[in-house]
C-alpha positions in Angstrom: 17.9 37.0 -28.1 19.8 34.4 -30.7 23.4 34.1 -31.8 23.9 35.8 -35.3 26.2 32.8 -36.3 24.6 29.6 -34.8 20.9 30.6 -33.8 21.3 29.3 -30.1 19.1 31.3 -27.6 21.4 33.5 -25.6 20.6 34.3 -21.8 20.1 38.2 -21.4 23.3 39.9 -20.8 25.6 37.4 -22.3 28.7 38.7 -23.8 29.4 35.5 -25.6 27.5 32.9 -27.5 27.5 29.9 -25.1 27.2 27.2 -27.7 29.5 28.8 -30.5 31.6 31.5 -28.7 30.6 34.2 -30.9 30.7 37.7 -29.6 27.3 39.3 -28.8 26.9 42.6 -30.3 25.5 45.3 -27.9 25.8 42.7 -25.0 25.3 45.4 -22.4 21.8 46.5 -23.5 21.1 43.1 -24.7 19.8 44.5 -28.1 22.4 43.4 -30.5 22.4 44.6 -34.2 21.5 41.1 -35.8 20.1 38.8 -33.2 16.5 38.2 -34.4 17.2 34.9 -35.3 19.6 32.2 -36.8 20.2 34.4 -40.1 23.2 34.2 -42.0 24.4 37.1 -44.3 21.6 37.9 -46.8 18.7 36.8 -44.8 19.4 33.1 -45.3 18.6 31.1 -42.2 21.3 28.4 -42.9 24.7 28.2 -44.4 24.9 26.1 -47.8 28.6 25.9 -47.1 28.1 24.0 -43.7 29.1 20.3 -44.0 26.8 19.7 -41.0 23.8 20.7 -43.1 24.7 18.2 -45.7 26.4 15.3 -43.7 24.7 15.4 -40.4 21.5 13.6 -39.4 20.8 15.5 -36.3 18.3 18.0 -35.8 15.5 19.1 -38.1 15.4 20.8 -41.4 12.7 23.2 -42.4 11.0 22.7 -46.0 12.8 25.8 -47.2 16.1 24.3 -46.5 15.0 21.1 -47.9 13.9 22.6 -51.2 17.1 24.2 -51.9 19.6 21.4 -50.7 17.4 19.0 -53.1 17.3 21.1 -55.9 21.1 21.7 -55.6 21.6 17.9 -55.7 19.2 17.5 -58.4 21.1 20.0 -60.7 24.7 18.4 -59.5 23.1 14.7 -60.4 21.8 15.9 -63.8 25.1 17.5 -64.6 27.1 14.3 -63.8 24.5 12.3 -65.8 25.2 14.5 -68.8 28.9 14.2 -68.3 28.8 10.6 -68.0 26.5 10.3 -70.9 29.2 11.9 -72.9 32.0 9.4 -72.1 33.0 8.0 -75.4 31.9 4.4 -75.9 35.4 3.3 -77.2 38.0 4.9 -75.2 40.9 2.6 -76.5 41.0 4.6 -79.8 42.5 7.6 -77.7 45.9 8.1 -76.5 47.2 7.0 -73.3 46.6 10.5 -71.7 43.1 10.9 -73.1 42.5 7.5 -71.5 43.6 8.5 -68.0 41.7 11.4 -68.1 38.4 9.6 -69.0 39.2 6.9 -66.2 40.0 9.8 -63.7 36.9 11.8 -64.8 34.9 8.3 -64.2 36.2 7.7 -60.8 35.5 11.4 -59.8 31.9 11.2 -60.8 31.5 8.2 -59.1 32.9 9.5 -55.8 30.7 12.8 -56.4 27.8 10.6 -56.9 28.4 8.4 -53.6 28.8 11.6 -51.7 25.3 13.0 -53.0 23.6 9.8 -52.2 25.0 10.0 -48.3 24.2 13.8 -48.6 20.4 12.9 -49.6 20.2 10.3 -47.2 20.9 12.8 -44.2 18.6 15.8 -45.8 15.8 13.1 -45.9 16.7 11.9 -42.3 16.5 15.6 -40.9 13.4 16.5 -43.0 11.8 13.4 -41.5 12.9 14.5 -38.1 11.1 17.6 -38.6 7.9 15.9 -39.2 8.4 13.6 -36.0 9.1 10.7 -38.0 12.2 8.3 -37.4 15.2 8.7 -40.1 15.2 4.9 -40.3 12.0 5.3 -42.6 14.3 6.7 -45.4 16.3 3.4 -45.6 13.5 1.3 -47.4 12.8 4.5 -49.5 16.3 4.7 -50.9 16.7 1.0 -51.5 13.5 1.0 -53.8 14.9 4.3 -55.2 18.2 2.4 -55.7 16.3 -0.6 -57.3 14.4 1.3 -59.5 17.6 3.2 -60.7 19.3 -0.2 -61.4 16.2 -1.7 -63.4 15.7 1.7 -65.4 19.7 1.3 -66.5 19.3 -2.2 -67.1 15.8 -2.5 -68.7 15.3 1.5 -69.4 13.5 2.6 -72.6 14.6 5.9 -73.8 11.1 6.3 -75.4 9.5 6.4 -71.9 9.3 9.8 -70.3 8.1 8.9 -67.0 9.7 5.8 -65.2 9.5 4.1 -61.7 12.4 5.9 -60.8 10.5 9.3 -61.6 7.5 8.2 -59.8 9.4 7.4 -56.4 11.2 10.7 -56.7 8.1 12.4 -57.2 6.5 10.8 -54.0 9.6 11.7 -52.1 9.4 15.2 -53.1 5.7 15.7 -52.4 6.0 14.1 -48.8 9.2 15.5 -48.0 8.5 18.9 -49.5 4.9 19.7 -49.0 4.0 18.2 -45.6 4.7 20.8 -42.6 6.8 20.1 -40.0 5.8 19.4 -36.3 5.0 22.8 -34.7 7.3 23.6 -31.6 9.6 21.1 -29.9 9.5 17.3 -30.8 11.9 14.5 -29.8 14.4 15.4 -32.4 15.0 19.0 -31.6 13.3 22.7 -31.3 11.5 23.7 -34.4 13.7 24.8 -37.1 13.4 28.7 -38.6 12.4 28.8 -42.3 
């Protein structure tokens, strides 16, 4: 039997989850309503609103959760890229209020971009943990990705469709999104559901 909120294993006859304190439905008989696993509402096994899922490197992440979180980051990144692409080249021609709005939007975009980079790091680390690989492996990979991004910005050719950064991103997606995790327990935790 598992806690319907956090997914922790529950001892038989528990009235409350020992990990999060959630009341166990049907505690007397031990056959509660939705205690089949760590599922949230709608059948999803994890919460996209949980900050731990976005900014924690502890534990393991199944492929399904990786794909969902990574696709969300890709969509946000593409939206930010589009918005930054639309910033006017010469903001001096605008009024003071418009210039302040452009600067504020730029600062907000940089802050969101940095938060996305940190989140991507933790997502990659947890996915590597699922494959019994240390999360430190992701540091040189992200450095190479960042160098490719800078090179693409500095020397990029708009006519090329597939560049170095696209290649590194594709390799990351294939390795992290397609290789199955370790079955059962490993040194980073128990096998995630999903």
